[in-house]
GUSEMAR-724777 format. One record per residue (C-alpha): residue number from 1; residue in one letter; x, y, z. Coordinates in pm, whole numbers, plus 50000, padded with zeros to 5 digits. Example, Ala and Ser with C-alpha at 12.3 -4.5 7.8 and 13.67 -1.06 7.14 Angstrom:
<sites>
<site><i>1</i><aa>A</aa><c1>51230</c1><c2>49550</c2><c3>50780</c3></site>
<site><i>2</i><aa>S</aa><c1>51367</c1><c2>49894</c2><c3>50714</c3></site>
</sites>
This chain:
<sites>
<site><i>1</i><aa>M</aa><c1>58963</c1><c2>93513</c2><c3>40891</c3></site>
<site><i>2</i><aa>E</aa><c1>59280</c1><c2>93560</c2><c3>41089</c3></site>
<site><i>3</i><aa>P</aa><c1>59347</c1><c2>93910</c2><c3>41219</c3></site>
<site><i>4</i><aa>I</aa><c1>59693</c1><c2>93922</c2><c3>41059</c3></site>
<site><i>5</i><aa>V</aa><c1>59545</c1><c2>93849</c2><c3>40716</c3></site>
<site><i>6</i><aa>L</aa><c1>59278</c1><c2>94117</c2><c3>40760</c3></site>
<site><i>7</i><aa>V</aa><c1>59534</c1><c2>94376</c2><c3>40872</c3></site>
<site><i>8</i><aa>S</aa><c1>59760</c1><c2>94282</c2><c3>40581</c3></site>
<site><i>9</i><aa>I</aa><c1>59476</c1><c2>94326</c2><c3>40327</c3></site>
<site><i>10</i><aa>I</aa><c1>59385</c1><c2>94665</c2><c3>40472</c3></site>
<site><i>11</i><aa>G</aa><c1>59753</c1><c2>94768</c2><c3>40474</c3></site>
<site><i>12</i><aa>V</aa><c1>59800</c1><c2>94670</c2><c3>40109</c3></site>
<site><i>13</i><aa>A</aa><c1>59480</c1><c2>94854</c2><c3>40011</c3></site>
<site><i>14</i><aa>V</aa><c1>59596</c1><c2>95170</c2><c3>40189</c3></site>
<site><i>15</i><aa>F</aa><c1>59941</c1><c2>95141</c2><c3>40027</c3></site>
<site><i>16</i><aa>I</aa><c1>59789</c1><c2>95105</c2><c3>39679</c3></site>
<site><i>17</i><aa>L</aa><c1>59550</c1><c2>95397</c2><c3>39735</c3></site>
<site><i>18</i><aa>M</aa><c1>59840</c1><c2>95618</c2><c3>39849</c3></site>
<site><i>19</i><aa>F</aa><c1>60020</c1><c2>95574</c2><c3>39518</c3></site>
<site><i>20</i><aa>V</aa><c1>59729</c1><c2>95533</c2><c3>39278</c3></site>
<site><i>21</i><aa>G</aa><c1>59504</c1><c2>95788</c2><c3>39445</c3></site>
<site><i>22</i><aa>A</aa><c1>59145</c1><c2>95768</c2><c3>39548</c3></site>
<site><i>23</i><aa>S</aa><c1>58857</c1><c2>95966</c2><c3>39410</c3></site>
<site><i>24</i><aa>L</aa><c1>58737</c1><c2>96226</c2><c3>39659</c3></site>
<site><i>25</i><aa>K</aa><c1>58391</c1><c2>96252</c2><c3>39505</c3></site>
<site><i>26</i><aa>P</aa><c1>58228</c1><c2>95992</c2><c3>39737</c3></site>
<site><i>27</i><aa>V</aa><c1>58383</c1><c2>96161</c2><c3>40039</c3></site>
<site><i>28</i><aa>K</aa><c1>58249</c1><c2>96498</c2><c3>39927</c3></site>
<site><i>29</i><aa>W</aa><c1>57905</c1><c2>96343</c2><c3>39866</c3></site>
<site><i>30</i><aa>I</aa><c1>57892</c1><c2>96191</c2><c3>40216</c3></site>
<site><i>31</i><aa>G</aa><c1>58015</c1><c2>96514</c2><c3>40373</c3></site>
<site><i>32</i><aa>N</aa><c1>57757</c1><c2>96718</c2><c3>40183</c3></site>
<site><i>33</i><aa>G</aa><c1>57480</c1><c2>96484</c2><c3>40302</c3></site>
<site><i>34</i><aa>A</aa><c1>57596</c1><c2>96506</c2><c3>40663</c3></site>
<site><i>35</i><aa>I</aa><c1>57607</c1><c2>96886</c2><c3>40648</c3></site>
<site><i>36</i><aa>R</aa><c1>57256</c1><c2>96897</c2><c3>40503</c3></site>
<site><i>37</i><aa>L</aa><c1>57125</c1><c2>96669</c2><c3>40782</c3></site>
<site><i>38</i><aa>V</aa><c1>57281</c1><c2>96890</c2><c3>41048</c3></site>
<site><i>39</i><aa>L</aa><c1>57141</c1><c2>97206</c2><c3>40888</c3></site>
<site><i>40</i><aa>G</aa><c1>56799</c1><c2>97041</c2><c3>40869</c3></site>
<site><i>41</i><aa>A</aa><c1>56814</c1><c2>96955</c2><c3>41239</c3></site>
<site><i>42</i><aa>V</aa><c1>56917</c1><c2>97312</c2><c3>41323</c3></site>
<site><i>43</i><aa>A</aa><c1>56630</c1><c2>97447</c2><c3>41111</c3></site>
<site><i>44</i><aa>L</aa><c1>56385</c1><c2>97218</c2><c3>41294</c3></site>
<site><i>45</i><aa>F</aa><c1>56526</c1><c2>97334</c2><c3>41627</c3></site>
<site><i>46</i><aa>L</aa><c1>56469</c1><c2>97697</c2><c3>41529</c3></site>
<site><i>47</i><aa>I</aa><c1>56118</c1><c2>97618</c2><c3>41405</c3></site>
<site><i>48</i><aa>N</aa><c1>56040</c1><c2>97449</c2><c3>41736</c3></site>
<site><i>49</i><aa>L</aa><c1>56196</c1><c2>97735</c2><c3>41930</c3></site>
<site><i>50</i><aa>F</aa><c1>55993</c1><c2>98009</c2><c3>41760</c3></site>
<site><i>51</i><aa>G</aa><c1>55696</c1><c2>97792</c2><c3>41668</c3></site>
<site><i>52</i><aa>N</aa><c1>55632</c1><c2>97721</c2><c3>42032</c3></site>
<site><i>53</i><aa>L</aa><c1>55453</c1><c2>98056</c2><c3>42049</c3></site>
<site><i>54</i><aa>A</aa><c1>55209</c1><c2>97941</c2><c3>41778</c3></site>
<site><i>55</i><aa>G</aa><c1>55179</c1><c2>97584</c2><c3>41904</c3></site>
<site><i>56</i><aa>I</aa><c1>55389</c1><c2>97431</c2><c3>41625</c3></site>
<site><i>57</i><aa>H</aa><c1>55611</c1><c2>97139</c2><c3>41716</c3></site>
<site><i>58</i><aa>M</aa><c1>55808</c1><c2>96917</c2><c3>41479</c3></site>
<site><i>59</i><aa>P</aa><c1>56000</c1><c2>96621</c2><c3>41614</c3></site>
<site><i>60</i><aa>I</aa><c1>56370</c1><c2>96626</c2><c3>41533</c3></site>
<site><i>61</i><aa>N</aa><c1>56473</c1><c2>96287</c2><c3>41397</c3></site>
<site><i>62</i><aa>L</aa><c1>56641</c1><c2>96145</c2><c3>41089</c3></site>
<site><i>63</i><aa>F</aa><c1>56328</c1><c2>96160</c2><c3>40871</c3></site>
<site><i>64</i><aa>T</aa><c1>56228</c1><c2>96519</c2><c3>40944</c3></site>
<site><i>65</i><aa>A</aa><c1>56589</c1><c2>96644</c2><c3>40939</c3></site>
<site><i>66</i><aa>S</aa><c1>56635</c1><c2>96476</c2><c3>40600</c3></site>
<site><i>67</i><aa>I</aa><c1>56327</c1><c2>96647</c2><c3>40459</c3></site>
<site><i>68</i><aa>A</aa><c1>56427</c1><c2>96985</c2><c3>40600</c3></site>
<site><i>69</i><aa>G</aa><c1>56792</c1><c2>96947</c2><c3>40497</c3></site>
<site><i>70</i><aa>F</aa><c1>56769</c1><c2>96791</c2><c3>40151</c3></site>
<site><i>71</i><aa>L</aa><c1>56448</c1><c2>96950</c2><c3>40024</c3></site>
<site><i>72</i><aa>G</aa><c1>56505</c1><c2>97287</c2><c3>40192</c3></site>
<site><i>73</i><aa>I</aa><c1>56236</c1><c2>97540</c2><c3>40266</c3></site>
<site><i>74</i><aa>P</aa><c1>56006</c1><c2>97441</c2><c3>39974</c3></site>
<site><i>75</i><aa>G</aa><c1>56013</c1><c2>97072</c2><c3>40069</c3></site>
<site><i>76</i><aa>F</aa><c1>55961</c1><c2>97144</c2><c3>40433</c3></site>
<site><i>77</i><aa>S</aa><c1>55673</c1><c2>97382</c2><c3>40358</c3></site>
<site><i>78</i><aa>C</aa><c1>55510</c1><c2>97103</c2><c3>40154</c3></site>
<site><i>79</i><aa>F</aa><c1>55550</c1><c2>96868</c2><c3>40451</c3></site>
<site><i>80</i><aa>L</aa><c1>55389</c1><c2>97105</c2><c3>40705</c3></site>
<site><i>81</i><aa>P</aa><c1>55030</c1><c2>97075</c2><c3>40573</c3></site>
<site><i>82</i><aa>F</aa><c1>55054</c1><c2>96699</c2><c3>40616</c3></site>
<site><i>83</i><aa>I</aa><c1>55152</c1><c2>96749</c2><c3>40980</c3></site>
<site><i>84</i><aa>F</aa><c1>54871</c1><c2>96995</c2><c3>41044</c3></site>
<site><i>85</i><aa>S</aa><c1>54612</c1><c2>96778</c2><c3>40869</c3></site>
<site><i>86</i><aa>C</aa><c1>54708</c1><c2>96487</c2><c3>41092</c3></site>
<site><i>87</i><aa>F</aa><c1>54655</c1><c2>96676</c2><c3>41415</c3></site>
<site><i>88</i><aa>H</aa><c1>54380</c1><c2>96923</c2><c3>41323</c3></site>
<site><i>89</i><aa>S</aa><c1>54142</c1><c2>96717</c2><c3>41108</c3></site>
<site><i>90</i><aa>K</aa><c1>53768</c1><c2>96729</c2><c3>41184</c3></site>
<site><i>91</i><aa>N</aa><c1>53711</c1><c2>96375</c2><c3>41055</c3></site>
<site><i>92</i><aa>R</aa><c1>53807</c1><c2>96142</c2><c3>41340</c3></site>
<site><i>93</i><aa>S</aa><c1>53879</c1><c2>95834</c2><c3>41125</c3></site>
<site><i>94</i><aa>T</aa><c1>54098</c1><c2>96036</c2><c3>40887</c3></site>
<site><i>95</i><aa>N</aa><c1>54271</c1><c2>96192</c2><c3>41185</c3></site>
<site><i>96</i><aa>I</aa><c1>54354</c1><c2>95852</c2><c3>41338</c3></site>
<site><i>97</i><aa>F</aa><c1>54469</c1><c2>95709</c2><c3>41005</c3></site>
<site><i>98</i><aa>L</aa><c1>54695</c1><c2>96007</c2><c3>40930</c3></site>
<site><i>99</i><aa>K</aa><c1>54837</c1><c2>96007</c2><c3>41283</c3></site>
<site><i>100</i><aa>K</aa><c1>54932</c1><c2>95639</c2><c3>41245</c3></site>
<site><i>101</i><aa>I</aa><c1>55105</c1><c2>95708</c2><c3>40913</c3></site>
<site><i>102</i><aa>L</aa><c1>55282</c1><c2>96012</c2><c3>41054</c3></site>
<site><i>103</i><aa>L</aa><c1>55396</c1><c2>95836</c2><c3>41368</c3></site>
<site><i>104</i><aa>D</aa><c1>55528</c1><c2>95545</c2><c3>41161</c3></site>
<site><i>105</i><aa>L</aa><c1>55728</c1><c2>95788</c2><c3>40950</c3></site>
<site><i>106</i><aa>L</aa><c1>55856</c1><c2>96003</c2><c3>41235</c3></site>
<site><i>107</i><aa>T</aa><c1>55955</c1><c2>95736</c2><c3>41486</c3></site>
<site><i>108</i><aa>V</aa><c1>56300</c1><c2>95603</c2><c3>41422</c3></site>
</sites>
């Protein structure tokens, strides 16, 4: 597609949205999700900062920040036993299996 046609289509769409108006609900939804992800990452940072004394470390990535941000403290507290069972299990085969699952989930 020619650049002039693409720019014209975008210009007409912006012009129509200026007069008709656009719903702000999707923008609010995306902003709310981004804020929750950032707050989840900050919470994980604080957990890593103070959990270092107890030997607790949680990687900060999209998956863990999403759990901490969207599910809050109850969701994150439900996720912690899974982490500890992966790294502190007595059964070696279960430990290896859970570590593989966890690493697949946590590596982005």
